[in-house]
C-alpha positions in Angstrom: -13.7 20.7 -26.5 -11.9 22.5 -23.7 -10.7 26.1 -24.1 -7.0 26.8 -23.9 -7.4 28.5 -20.5 -9.1 25.4 -19.0 -6.3 23.2 -20.4 -3.7 25.4 -18.8 -5.5 25.2 -15.5 -5.6 21.4 -15.8 -1.9 21.3 -16.6 -1.0 23.5 -13.6 -3.2 21.5 -11.2 -1.7 18.2 -12.4 1.8 19.7 -12.1 1.1 20.7 -8.5 -0.2 17.2 -7.7 2.8 15.5 -9.3 5.2 17.7 -7.4 3.7 16.7 -4.1 3.0 13.0 -4.8 5.8 10.4 -4.1 3.5 7.6 -5.3 1.4 7.4 -8.4 -0.1 4.5 -10.5 -0.8 5.0 -14.1 -3.6 2.9 -15.6 -5.7 2.4 -18.7 -9.4 2.3 -18.5 -10.6 1.7 -22.1 -14.2 0.6 -22.5 -15.1 1.4 -18.9 -18.7 2.1 -18.1 -19.8 5.0 -16.0 -20.7 2.7 -13.1 -17.3 1.0 -13.2 -15.6 4.4 -13.2 -17.6 5.5 -10.2 -16.6 2.3 -8.3 -13.0 2.8 -9.3 -13.0 6.4 -8.0 -14.6 5.1 -4.8 -12.0 2.4 -4.4 -9.2 4.8 -4.8 -10.7 7.2 -2.3 -11.2 4.5 0.3 -7.5 3.6 -0.1 -6.6 7.2 0.8 -5.8 8.2 -2.8 -6.9 10.5 -5.5 -7.8 9.7 -9.1 -7.7 11.7 -12.3 -8.2 11.1 -16.0 -5.3 12.7 -17.8 -4.7 13.5 -21.4 -1.4 11.9 -22.5 0.2 15.1 -23.7 -0.9 17.1 -20.7 0.6 14.4 -18.4 3.9 14.5 -20.3 4.1 18.3 -20.2 3.1 18.5 -16.5 5.7 15.9 -15.5 8.7 17.5 -17.2 11.7 17.6 -14.8 9.9 15.5 -12.1 10.5 11.9 -11.1 7.3 10.9 -12.8 8.5 12.2 -16.2 9.7 8.8 -17.5 6.4 7.1 -16.5 4.1 9.7 -18.1 6.1 10.1 -21.3 5.0 8.5 -24.6 1.7 7.1 -23.3 -0.9 5.8 -25.7 -4.6 5.2 -25.3 -6.8 6.4 -22.4 -4.8 7.2 -19.3 -5.7 7.7 -15.6 -3.5 8.5 -12.7 -4.2 7.4 -9.1 -1.9 8.9 -6.5 -1.5 9.0 -2.8 0.2 11.0 0.0 0.2 8.1 2.5 0.4 4.4 1.9 1.5 3.2 -1.6 0.7 -0.5 -0.6 -2.9 0.3 0.2 -3.4 2.1 -3.1 -1.7 -0.7 -5.1 -3.8 -3.4 -3.3 -7.0 -1.5 -4.0 -6.2 -1.0 -7.7 -5.0 -4.6 -8.1 -8.2 -5.9 -6.5 -10.3 -3.6 -8.8 -8.3 -4.7 -11.9 -8.9 -8.4 -11.0 -12.7 -7.8 -10.7 -12.8 -5.4 -13.7 -10.5 -6.4 -16.6 -11.3 -3.2 -18.4 -8.8 -1.5 -16.0 -5.1 -2.3 -16.3 -1.8 -0.9 -15.1 0.6 1.0 -17.4 3.4 2.1 -15.1 3.9 3.7 -11.7 6.2 5.9 -9.5 6.8 4.7 -6.0 8.7 7.1 -3.6 10.1 8.9 -6.6 11.2 5.8 -8.5 9.6 4.6 -11.8 8.4 1.0 -11.5 6.9 -1.4 -14.0 3.8 -3.5 -13.9 5.4 -6.5 -12.2 6.7 -4.2 -9.5 3.2 -2.7 -9.0 1.8 -6.2 -8.6 4.5 -7.1 -6.1 3.7 -3.9 -4.2 0.1 -5.0 -4.1 1.0 -8.4 -2.7 2.9 -6.8 0.3 1.3 -6.9 3.7 -0.4 -3.6 4.7 1.2 -1.1 7.0 -1.0 -2.2 9.9 -0.1 -5.8 9.4 3.7 -5.0 9.3 3.4 -3.0 12.5 1.6 -5.8 14.3 4.3 -8.3 13.2 7.0 -5.9 14.3 5.4 -5.4 17.7 5.0 -9.2 18.1 8.7 -9.7 17.4 9.7 -6.9 19.8 7.3 -8.4 22.5 8.3 -12.0 22.0 11.6 -12.0 23.9 9.9 -10.4 26.9 7.1 -12.9 26.8 9.6 -15.8 26.6 11.6 -14.4 29.6 8.4 -14.1 31.7 7.4 -17.7 30.8 10.8 -19.0 31.7 10.9 -17.1 35.1 7.3 -18.4 35.9 8.3 -21.9 34.8 11.2 -22.1 37.3 8.9 -21.1 40.2 6.1 -23.4 39.0 8.5 -26.4 38.6 9.9 -25.8 42.1 6.4 -25.8 43.5 5.6 -29.0 41.7 8.7 -30.7 43.0 8.0 -29.6 46.6 4.4 -30.7 46.3 5.4 -34.1 45.1 8.0 -34.4 47.9 5.3 -33.6 50.5 2.8 -36.1 49.0 5.4 -38.9 48.9 6.7 -37.9 52.4 10.2 -37.5 51.2 10.8 -34.6 53.6 11.6 -35.6 57.2 10.7 -33.2 60.0 13.4 -32.5 62.5 
């Protein structure tokens, strides 16, 4: 059993993290084995996130007055919080993939960019393309008009060359 000082330190550390984090995903991990927990932590780390097991009452107290308050209030069962500073889609994808492979982990709620979201929204977030994929599509769309212009300009010259070549071969041009 933790001492009161240790609980207070945990509460303050969680409060600091919740104040800084625009995105967090709250999950349930009942009946999870140690090896599965290790893999979950590794998955979250690889996605650029952080993972903590949280007592429900400490989570509720730490989130008072923050955007995450509604998500961390009135929780039941074993609760964990995964959060990220960077890419919410990467974290949601990693956790959704982990939950698919390990049914002992499930989503409870989440906060994305300061807005409380439900389980369906988290799954929709996980289905979104990654940031890198969106950037590549955007760059393709920006580059496409220039590519089409270059092809068109090349096509005019190429077509003219083909017509002149055919005229020469068929001796359609008369010399003066």
